[in-house]
N, C-alpha and C positions, 0 to 999 in steps of 0.2 A: 660179445662183438655186441649181440645186439644191445651190451649199452654202451656201448659206443656211437654205437648207430644211433642211440636215440640223442647224445652226448652233443652230436653233432646237430642233427637236427636241431635239438631247443637252440643252438647256438645259430645254428640260421632265423632261424623266428625269429629271435632278439634283436640279429643284426638287422634284419628286416622292419619290428618296429621300432626299429633308433631310426632305422632310415624312414618313414611317414614322418616320426616323429619330424624331424630333422625339416623334413620339405615342408610340415604344417606349418613351426613356429612363428618361419618368416611370414609365412602370411596374417601368423593369429597377429605376429608384432604388427606390422604393416595396417589391419583392422584396426589395433587397438588403438594406435596415431593417430590417426585418421580418425576417428571418434573424437579425440580429445579433440582432435585442431578441429575438427566439428562443434565443439561444444563449446571450446573456450572462445572460437569466435559468431556462437550465437549468444554467450551474453555478453562479450562485448557487442555486441548491435544492442537486445534489449537492455544494455547500459547505456548506451549511446542516445537510445534513443529515449528512454528515460531522465536523464540529465535534458534533454531540449525539449519536456513535455515540463521541469521544472519551471524551464527558462522561460518560460512563456506566461505560465501563471505567476515567476516572478515582475514579469510585464504587466500581468496583466492586474495584479495586485496593488504598482506601480502604479499606471490609470487609477484605481481603484482611491488611492490615496492622496488621490493627486481632481478629484472629482469631486468627495469628503470637504474636503480643502479650500475648494473655490467655492462651493455651497456648504459651509458649515451657517450660516446666517440665511439662507436659502429654504430654509424647510421649518417652520412656524409650527406646521403643523405635527411635530415631534422636532425640535429639536437634538436629538440624540441618536438622528438615526446619519447626520454626516457628521459625527462625532464615531458612533462606529463605526463607521468606515471606516475611518483613518487607522483609530487602532487596530481595527480590525485585519486590516495593509497591512502592518506597522510590525504584527507578529508573526502575519506569516510570513514576509522580510525575514524576522531572526530567523526562523526556522530556516529554512530559506537558506540562510549564507552558514548558519550549521550544521546546514547536508553537506552542503561543498565544503568547509571547513573539514570537519571531518573525512570525504572523503581523499583531500589535497595532506591528509594528518596517512589513513592508512597508506597512498603512496608511499609513502615514509616509512610507510615499519613504526611509526610516533604511538603511542596515545591519544586519546580522547581527552585531551584537557579539560580540569574537575566541572571550573564557571563551565563549559557547553553544555555538563552534562546536565549539569543545574537550571541549566537559563534550557533545557531540550526538557524534562522534567516539571518546570513550573509553565511551558507556554503546555507544557501535556494536557490538565489539571484549566487550564484559564484558558487557550480558544473554546474550548466545546461551554464552558457553558457566558462565556463571550458570543459566541454565536447564539446559542439559545438566547440570552439580553435583545440583542438584535433581532430575531424571530418575533419577540416580544413588540416593542416595541415600530415592527414592518407593516404587521400584523392589526393589533388595535387600530392602527391607523390608515387601516384602509377601506371600510367603511365611508373614512371623511374626508377623505386626502382627495385635494385637487388644482390643477394644475393652469389655474387662471388666476393670473397675477393678482383679481381682483379682490381674492376671499382671502384677506391676507392670514382669516387664522386657523384657514386648514389648507395651507397651498404649501406645496414643495415642488422643489424644485421636479422637472420628469423623470430626466434622467441618475438623478440622483436615491429618485424612491424608486426605479423602474430595478437597475441597479441591486439595488438594498435588498429584492426582492426577490426578482431573481436569485440569487446567491442563499437568502435564509430559506425558499424554497427546496432549494439540491439539496442545503443540510438538509435540514427535512428529511428528502429522499431516501439519502444515505444514511441516521437514522435506525430512520423507519426499514430498511434496507438489513444492518446488522439485527437489530428484535429480529426483524423474522429471518436470517442468519442462527442467533441463538438459539431459540421457540423452536426449531426444526433439528440442530443439531442436541438439544436437552431433551429432546421427544424421545428419539433416537440412539441415544443410553438407551430411556429410560426402559421403551419396550423393547432393545437388546437384550438390557439386561432382564429384562422379567421370562422371556423367551430361553434365555441359560438357565433361568432357574426354573421352570417348565420342561426346559431336559432332561436337566439334574435329577426330575423328583421321578418326571419318566423310567430315566437309570434306574433310579432305587427301586420305582417301584414292580421293574423287571427282574429284578436277582430278585 
């Protein structure tokens, strides 16, 4: 009799647990679906904002190329500066075009063409080297540049030079920031490994 009673109680307990799980599952599923929708909405908004920023950069690079082309003969203090602006802008525009082309291919679940991958690889190497060259040309002319048209040897169009100077400075700041982050990461790894080694030595000593 006691065995039957215990089985009855066990069955009632299982039924109660089953009802609780059935009650919780819809809520859990609903919260999971809501979280997935919220995450998808956030990712879509972030992607849209990123694309808008890329388009704004493209407009800036077009203006940069136009200014460099219009003043290609108006910077005798450093004739390379307008050429540098044109080439840097065109390289950046090609990179942006590749970005949107890859997004188009991804929307159709198609692989990226080999030519796009090759051009991205070449630009990844070329652009930093070209920006470093531009920094050298811009900063070496800083002491001698003048915006007075009477001094033809040291003259440079004011807008052209200031745009080149701002871009070069931003590039240098980004490079310094990246190097600082890398140094911090390396220091963290080194000190973390040394701390782990000390802990292991202490464990061995205590053992």
